[in-house]
ROMAR-395322 format. One record per residue (C-alpha): residue number from 1; residue in three letters; x, y, z. Coordinates in Angstrom, 1 decimal. Layout:
% ROMAR-395322
@k = NUM	r = ALA	x = X	y = Y	z = Z
...
This chain:
% ROMAR-395322
@k = 1	r = UNK	x = 0.3	y = -4.4	z = -10.3
@k = 2	r = UNK	x = -1.2	y = -6.2	z = -7.8
@k = 3	r = UNK	x = -1.8	y = -6.0	z = -4.2
@k = 4	r = UNK	x = -1.1	y = -9.7	z = -2.1
@k = 5	r = UNK	x = -2.3	y = -10.6	z = 1.3
@k = 6	r = UNK	x = -1.5	y = -14.0	z = 2.3
@k = 7	r = UNK	x = -0.7	y = -15.0	z = -1.4
@k = 8	r = UNK	x = -4.5	y = -13.4	z = -2.2
@k = 9	r = UNK	x = -4.9	y = -9.9	z = -4.2
@k = 10	r = UNK	x = -6.6	y = -7.3	z = -2.5
@k = 11	r = UNK	x = -8.2	y = -4.1	z = -3.6
@k = 12	r = UNK	x = -9.4	y = -2.5	z = 0.0
@k = 13	r = UNK	x = -6.9	y = -2.6	z = 2.6
@k = 14	r = UNK	x = -9.0	y = -3.0	z = 6.3
@k = 15	r = UNK	x = -6.4	y = -1.5	z = 8.3
@k = 16	r = UNK	x = -9.2	y = -2.0	z = 11.2
@k = 17	r = UNK	x = -9.2	y = 0.1	z = 13.8
@k = 18	r = UNK	x = -6.1	y = 1.6	z = 16.3
@k = 19	r = UNK	x = -6.2	y = 4.0	z = 19.6
@k = 20	r = UNK	x = -5.0	y = 7.6	z = 19.0
@k = 21	r = UNK	x = -1.3	y = 7.4	z = 19.5
@k = 22	r = UNK	x = -0.8	y = 4.1	z = 18.9
@k = 23	r = UNK	x = 0.8	y = 2.7	z = 15.8
@k = 24	r = UNK	x = 0.3	y = -1.0	z = 14.1
@k = 25	r = UNK	x = 2.5	y = -2.0	z = 11.0
@k = 26	r = UNK	x = 0.9	y = -3.9	z = 7.8
@k = 27	r = UNK	x = 2.8	y = -6.5	z = 5.7
@k = 28	r = UNK	x = 1.4	y = -6.8	z = 2.0
@k = 29	r = UNK	x = 3.3	y = -7.8	z = -1.4
@k = 30	r = UNK	x = 3.3	y = -6.2	z = -4.1
@k = 31	r = UNK	x = 3.0	y = -8.1	z = -8.0
@k = 32	r = UNK	x = 4.0	y = -6.9	z = -11.1
@k = 33	r = UNK	x = 2.0	y = -9.1	z = -13.0
@k = 34	r = UNK	x = 3.2	y = -7.1	z = -16.5
@k = 35	r = UNK	x = 5.6	y = -8.1	z = -18.7
@k = 36	r = UNK	x = 7.8	y = -4.5	z = -18.1
@k = 37	r = UNK	x = 10.1	y = -3.3	z = -15.5
@k = 38	r = UNK	x = 8.6	y = -0.9	z = -13.9
@k = 39	r = UNK	x = 10.6	y = 2.3	z = -11.7
@k = 40	r = UNK	x = 10.1	y = 5.7	z = -9.9
@k = 41	r = UNK	x = 7.2	y = 3.7	z = -8.0
@k = 42	r = UNK	x = 5.2	y = 6.0	z = -5.7
@k = 43	r = UNK	x = 2.6	y = 4.3	z = -2.9
@k = 44	r = UNK	x = -0.1	y = 6.2	z = -1.0
@k = 45	r = UNK	x = -2.9	y = 5.6	z = 0.8
@k = 46	r = UNK	x = -6.5	y = 6.9	z = 0.4
@k = 47	r = UNK	x = -9.7	y = 6.3	z = 2.3
@k = 48	r = UNK	x = -12.7	y = 5.2	z = 0.3
@k = 49	r = UNK	x = -13.7	y = 8.3	z = 0.1
@k = 50	r = UNK	x = -10.9	y = 9.3	z = -2.1
@k = 51	r = UNK	x = -9.3	y = 11.5	z = 0.8
@k = 52	r = UNK	x = -5.4	y = 10.9	z = 1.7
@k = 53	r = UNK	x = -4.8	y = 9.2	z = 4.8
@k = 54	r = UNK	x = -1.7	y = 11.4	z = 6.2
@k = 55	r = UNK	x = -0.6	y = 8.9	z = 9.0
@k = 56	r = UNK	x = 1.0	y = 6.4	z = 7.0
@k = 57	r = UNK	x = 4.8	y = 5.6	z = 7.4
@k = 58	r = UNK	x = 6.3	y = 3.6	z = 4.7
@k = 59	r = UNK	x = 8.5	y = 1.3	z = 6.2
@k = 60	r = UNK	x = 9.6	y = -0.4	z = 3.4
@k = 61	r = UNK	x = 8.4	y = -0.3	z = -0.4
@k = 62	r = UNK	x = 9.7	y = -0.7	z = -3.8
@k = 63	r = UNK	x = 11.0	y = 2.3	z = -5.9
@k = 64	r = UNK	x = 11.7	y = -0.3	z = -8.8
@k = 65	r = UNK	x = 10.5	y = -3.9	z = -10.0
@k = 66	r = UNK	x = 11.4	y = -6.0	z = -12.6
@k = 67	r = UNK	x = 8.7	y = -8.0	z = -15.0
@k = 68	r = UNK	x = 6.7	y = -10.7	z = -13.1
@k = 69	r = UNK	x = 8.8	y = -10.3	z = -9.8
@k = 70	r = UNK	x = 7.4	y = -9.2	z = -6.2
@k = 71	r = UNK	x = 8.1	y = -6.9	z = -3.7
@k = 72	r = UNK	x = 7.2	y = -6.7	z = 0.4
@k = 73	r = UNK	x = 5.6	y = -3.4	z = 1.1
@k = 74	r = UNK	x = 5.3	y = -2.5	z = 5.1
@k = 75	r = UNK	x = 3.7	y = 0.7	z = 6.4
@k = 76	r = UNK	x = 2.7	y = 1.8	z = 9.6
@k = 77	r = UNK	x = -0.6	y = 3.4	z = 10.5
@k = 78	r = UNK	x = -0.4	y = 6.0	z = 13.7
@k = 79	r = UNK	x = -3.7	y = 7.7	z = 13.2
@k = 80	r = UNK	x = -4.4	y = 11.4	z = 15.0
@k = 81	r = UNK	x = -8.1	y = 11.6	z = 15.4
@k = 82	r = UNK	x = -10.2	y = 8.7	z = 16.5
@k = 83	r = UNK	x = -12.5	y = 6.9	z = 14.1
@k = 84	r = UNK	x = -15.5	y = 4.9	z = 15.1
@k = 85	r = UNK	x = -14.9	y = 2.2	z = 12.3
@k = 86	r = UNK	x = -12.7	y = 0.4	z = 10.4
@k = 87	r = UNK	x = -10.4	y = 2.4	z = 8.1
@k = 88	r = UNK	x = -10.5	y = 1.0	z = 4.6
@k = 89	r = UNK	x = -8.0	y = 2.3	z = 2.2
@k = 90	r = UNK	x = -7.3	y = 1.8	z = -1.4
@k = 91	r = UNK	x = -3.1	y = 1.8	z = -2.5
@k = 92	r = UNK	x = -2.8	y = 4.1	z = -5.0
@k = 93	r = UNK	x = 0.3	y = 3.5	z = -7.1
@k = 94	r = UNK	x = 2.2	y = 5.6	z = -9.7
@k = 95	r = UNK	x = 4.9	y = 4.5	z = -11.7
@k = 96	r = UNK	x = 6.4	y = 4.6	z = -14.9
@k = 97	r = UNK	x = 7.1	y = 1.4	z = -17.0
@k = 98	r = UNK	x = 10.1	y = 0.5	z = -19.2
@k = 99	r = UNK	x = 9.6	y = -0.8	z = -22.6
@k = 100	r = UNK	x = 12.4	y = -2.7	z = -24.0
């Protein structure tokens, strides 16, 4: 599974800086580049230190994808603490492959 931003693969999601109490929405594309359908997709974000980012609200995310397909991922970040530098995260994906 690939994560794309403007058709370019990314591994680190740079969420930048957002003031406490404000929200910012992000849009990425998920690409199932395997030859297998996947289901029961669970997504979460972790910062670069491996800590979960809990202030994320997924607005649009796939729970199932066919082989060689893409889907839109939209989430909003509303930070509850001030971060002196931009937040860099990694998307964690858990899913089941369906072998045919």
